[in-house]
N, C-alpha and C positions, 0 to 999 in steps of 0.2 A: 376465845369467846366470840360470840356473835356480834356483828356490828350493831345489832338492835339495842345493845346496852347504851349506845350513845344517842339513841333516838329520844326525843322529848315530845310531849304533847304540847300543842300550841296553847298558850294562856291568853284567852280572849278577854278583852277589857269589858267589864260590865258598866254601862253608862247609867247614871241615876239622876234624879232631879236634885235640886238644891233648895231646901226650904227651911228657914229658921236655923241655919247653921248645921243642918243635918242632911243626909243623903237618902231620902226615902225613894222607894219605887212608887209609881203611880198607884193611888188607892184603888183604881179600877183594875189593876193587874194587866192592863193592855200595853203592848209594845208595837212598834212599826219598824219596817225594814228601812235602813238608810243605805243608799248606794252611792258610788262615785259617779263621775261624769260619763263613764263608759258602762254604767248600769251594773257594775260589780258590787256585790254585797260587802258592806263595811262593818255594820253592827246593827243590833236591835236597840232602838232608843225608846224610852218610856213615852207613852202617849197619855199626856195629862188630861184630867177630867175637870169638870166645873168645881168639884170638891177640892182638887189640888189648887185651883186658882184661888178659891176662898181661903184655904189654909195659908197660902202664900201672902195674902193680904193681911191676915191676922198677924203673921210673923213680921211683916214689914211695919205694921202699925206699932207693934210691941217694941221694935228696935228704934223707932223714930225719935223718941224722947232723948235717948242717950246719944244717938248720932248727931242730931241737930243741936244738942247742947254741948257737944265737944267743941273745942276751939278750932277755928279754921286752920290754924297751923298744924294741929294734930291730925286733922283730916288729910292735909297735904302729905304728912309723913306716911300715913296709911296708904294713900294712893301711890306714893313713891315705892313703898314696900311691895305693892302689887307688881310694879314694873321690875323690881329686883327679882322676884320669884318667877316671873315670866321669862326673864333673861336666862335663868337657870334651867328652864324646861323648853328652851327655844327649839331644839331638834324635834321634840314631840309635836309642837304646834306647827312647825314647818310641814311635817308629814300630814297632819290632819287637814291643814289648809290646802295643801296640794291636792289631796284626795277630794276634799269638799268642793273645791272650785275649779278643778281640772287644770291646775297650774303646774309648770315645771318647778323644779326645786329652787332655782335661783329667784324666780318671781314670787314663789310662796315665802321664801326667806325675807324678801323685801317687804312683803305684806306684814309678816310677823314683827320685823324690826320697826315698821311704822306704827304698829299697834302698841309696842312697848314704849316708843317715843310719845305716843298719844297719852298714855297714862302719866308720863313725866310732865307733859305739857299741862294737863289739867291739874296735876298735883301742885304746880307752880301758881295756878290761878286761885286756889282755895282761899288764900288770905289777901287777895288783891281785888276780887270782884266787888267787894263791898265799897271800895273807893271809886270804882268805875260806875257801878249801878246806884250808888247812894251819895250822900254828902249834904252839905249845908245849902239851904235855899234862901235867896234874898227876899225878905218880906218887909213891909212897912209897919213899924211898931217895935216896941221894946221886947222882942222875942228872938230866941233861937228857933229856927225851923229846920229840923234834921230828918232826912229820909234814909232809911236803912233797909236793905234787902233781907228777907227771911225766907227759908225754904217753904215750899207749898205743902209738902206732906208726903203721902204715898203716891208714887208715880208708876203707872203701868207702862211698860216700854215694849213695843212690838219691834223686835230687831229686824234690820234689813234682811231681805230674803237672799240676795245674791252675794253681798259682802259679809260672809259668815263670821269673820273675825275682826277685821279692821273696822267695818261698819258697826259691828256689835259694840266694840269698845268705844267708838265715837258717839254712840247714843247713851251708853250706860255711864261712862265716867263723868260727864258733866252733871248728870242727875244727882249722883252721890257726892260729887265735889262740893256742891252747894248745900249739903245737909239733908237732902231728901233721902228716902229709902225707895227701893225699886222692886217691882215684880216684872221680870223679864221673860218674854216669850221668844224663844230662840227661833232662828230660821227653820221653817218646816222641812225644807229639803236638805239642809246641811246644818243639823243641830250639834254635831259632835264637838266642834271647837268651843261652843258656848258651854257645853256640859263639862268640858275639861277646864275651861276658865273658872268654873265654880270650884274646882279642886284647888286652884291657885288662890282664889279669894278666901277659902277656908283656912289657908295657912299663911295669910298675909296681914293679920291683925284687923281685918274687916270684921266687925262684930256680926254674929249670927243674925240673920233677918234683914240686914241692911241691903243686901242683894239676894234675891230669890230667883232661881232659874228654872223655867218650865219648858219642856219640849212637847211637841205634838202638832195637832192641826191648829193653825193660827186662828182661823175663824171660830173654832169651837172654844178655845181658851179665851180669846179676846172678848167675846160677847159678854160673859159674866163679869169680866173686869171693867168693861165700859159702863155697865149698868150698876156696878157695885157702889153702894152709898158711902163706903169708907175709902174709896180711891179718889184722890184729889185732882189727879191730872193723868193724861194719857198721851204718849208719843206714838203716832200712827205710822212711823217710818216703814214698817214691814207690811202694811196693808195696801191692797190694790184700791183703785178708785171706788169700786162698788162697795167693798167692805168698809173702807174709810167712811163713806157716807152713812152707812148703817150704824157704825160705832159712834160717830159724831152725834147722831140723833139720840142714841142711848146715853151718851155722856152728858147731854144737856139736862138730864133729870136732876142732877145735883150740882149743876154749873161747874163741871170739871173744866180745867184748862185743857185745851186740845191743841196739839202740834200736828198739823196735817202733813201727809207725805209730800215730799218735794224732791226734785232732782238734786242729788248731792254727789260731788266728787270726794269720796272719803280719803283719797290720797293727798288732798290739799289740806294744809294746816288750817283748822277751823277758826272762826272768829268766836265772839262771846255769845252768839245767838242762843245756842243750846244751854249755856249757863244761865242766861237770864229768862229763858222760856218758862222755867219752873221756880221762879222766885216771886214772892209777894213783897210789895213795898210798904213798910210801916213808917208813917210820918209822925214826928213828935214835936209839939210846941212847948217851949219852956221860957218863962220870963227871964229877961236879963237884969231886971232891976228898974227902979224909978228913973225917970228922965230928969236931969237937972235943968237949970234955966238956959244953959247953952245948947240943950238938946242932946248932950252926951249922957250915956248911962254911967252909973257909978255903983 
């Protein structure tokens, strides 16, 4: 028999968006070519439209009630499950990160390991941040005065352009760890690790709509998100200075919280800044009871 019987057609991966727990193509039908550091073709990625951005916000808002209402401990379990699933697909992500960022296999493996560890790190913070960012306040009078952090709502996240995976995880995980839902705009040049992460999220107990992943031209997708009246906050990590200024002006229309781009070494263990960036503080006064003659309450 001919040797051709052993030949197989290459099975190319079809990358799709992730919106509301489903994997649609862009409603515009557009795609764009993604290449590696040597300009070799890797895949065609969906080029999201303004309509895709609006659909993602609707999905994120729908998921917000259930996710923000879950216990912090439960959210930690879900984030830890993401780390578990990533560990099981480690080889795939090592290949994709190596291609996306022009890294050797060992350096790409270190990036993926750090991203897995970052999910675990934020999973551990879900039920602790309330004690760090909130607590009892000393006041004069027979009152308890308690401050408690609450999630802001729907957060648009522009993922870092260069750190396609570790940077991505470092900006997405803290948003959802604190009970927010996210619309993520993947790195324009290197979106494939983000689109593959969506497949992990879909099988990691993360409810549909909690994280929505869009790929395409960052400026095109970010503009409607910054101006959207139902987006409560925006992380501009993946915007350059000129785009960040435009988006910050648009975000002011409904008083969005804005986290401006800043130099970040994503390889370093983060602090709590990104956890608290998208939290609101609710303060409650409660009477302790009448004061006795001695000044003590009873």
